[in-house]
N, C-alpha and C positions, 0 to 999 in steps of 0.2 A: 250714682244709678238710682234708677227708678223703674217700676213695672210700667210696661206701657200698656197695660190692661188686657192684653191677650196673653198672658203668660211669659212674655219675653222681656228681658232687662235692656233697659236704654240707657246710653251713658249721657250725663247732660255736658255738652259741650262749652268749653271756656272760649276767650277772645281768640286764643291762639288755634282753637282746632283740637286741642286733646282734651281729655276727661279731666274735670276740675272736682276737687272734693270740696265739700260745703266747709265754710269757716270752723263749725263745731267739730266736724270731724278730724280736721286738720290740728285744732286745738287738744281734741283727746288723743292723738296719736303721739303729739310733741309730749302731753304729760306722761303717758304711758312709758315712752322711751326713755324719759327723764327717769322716771321711777325705777326701771330697769337697770338703769346706769347707776343709780345711787344704791340699788339693791346690791349689785356686783361689786361696788367699791366697798360698801359695809361688810360683805363676805370675805373679800380679801384684806380688810381689816382685821377681822375677826381671825383670820388664818395664821397672818404673818405679824400685824402690828402688837395685836393683844398677846400674842405668845411668849413675848419677849418681856412683857409687862412694864414696871417702872425702871428705868434704868438699864432695861435689857439691851439698848442700840449701846449703851457706854460699857457694859458687861462685855459685850462682844467685841466692842473695840479695843478694851483692854485685854482681851485673850488674844487678838491679832497681833498686839505689839509684844508679846510675850517672846523672849528670846528663846533659840533652840535648847532643848534641854539635852544636859551633859548625859552620856551613857552612865547607867546606873541599874542595879537589881533592886528589885521589890519584893518585901513579903506581902501577903494579902492585907495586913493591917495597914502597911504603910501605902499600898496601892487605893485603898478607901477614901485618903485624904484627897485623892486626886478625881472628884466627884463632878465638878463644875459648880457647886454650891459653895462648898467651903475654901476652895482654892479655883481660880478661873481656867486653870489647865486643867484637861480631860484627859485622863488615860483609860485603857482596858487593856486586859490581857486576853490572848488568843492563842491556844496551844502551847501555853509556857512562855510566849513572847509578849512583852508588854509594848503598847502603841500610843504615840501621843496624838490623839483624835480631835484636839481642840478646834483645828481649824474646819471641822466635822460640826460643831457644836448645836447646828441645827438639828441635827440627826441624835447626837450622843449628850447633848446638855439637858440640864434638869427637866426642860419641857419638850424635849424631842421625843419621837418615837421610840428610839433605843436608849432613851436616858437611863434605864434600869441598869444596863451593863456598864453605866460611868463609874469609875473608881472600882471594878470589880473584873473577875474572871468571868467573859463572855462565853467561854468556850462551849458550854454544855447547852446552854440557850441558843446559840447560834446553830449547834448540831442537830437539835431537837425542833427547830424553829419556834422555841418556846419564849414568850415576852413575859412570863409571869415570874413573881418572886421564888416559884418553885423550881426554877432552872438555874438558880444561884445557891451557892454553897458558902457557909460561912466558913469552913475549913478547906485546905488546898484539896482540890478536886484532880485526881489522877484519871480520870476519865476511863477506867478499866472496864467499865460496864456498859460503854457504848458499843454499837455494833459496827462493822466493817462500812456501813453506808454513811452512819453517823460519822465517823472517824474521818472519812473521805470529806465529809461535808466540812469538818473541822478545819482539815488541811486547805481547802479551797478557800474557806474564809481568810484563813491566815495569809494566803498568797495574795487575795484581794487587799488585805490592810497593807501589806507589805510594799505593795506598788503604791497606794495612796496616802499612807501616812508614814511618820518617821518611827522607825524601830528604837526604844529607848533604853531597851535591857530584858532581863529575864524575870520570870516570876518563881520565887524561890520556894522550894519545898521546906516543909518543917525542919528545922535542924541544919539547914544548906548554907552556907556562906557566901556573902556576895561575892562577885568577881571585882578586881580591880580593873578599870580600863584607863588607857592612856590618852592624851588627847590626841595623838597621831589616829589611834583606832577609831575614836569618835568621830574625828574629821574625815578619815576614808570613808566610813559607814554612811556619814550624811551625804557627800558628795556623791558616792555611788548611786544613792537612790533620786538624785534630782535628774 
């Protein structure tokens, strides 16, 4: 395109009759598109590739190969072992129920957006929409100070976890004894969720 001297733009016609870009403009356009594609690839790498860190893919493969966990109950101390860092399996508790969220390691693993809840009772944090350490208690939390809206939120989160992840047991209150589960109960509950 060029100015025809009267304030109007005119296009230069190529041999085929269409508008043609000059060689320099075409090169500039190609370099610009290449730079844009490289930037997009780099951003994707930063978001997904670097998140896993060295051995990240191996860690996720190891987690996916874990057998289904047998039913058992957990104290808070026992639950903390399953944070995705010390153990490839990731568990968390919601409303007194413990779920195996290992298949959601991108969310609940050490580098995930909800990784703070791994190996912990996530009820208070989910009820109050708080992803800070303030939402976590080091002692058993009976949630008695939550209001009705927050308790309803906890129940809704519990239902979502029941639909998506394996229920593996209860979170024990201090001094409470664990239940003994039979293989039949364990199998029945796992097939019911599938």
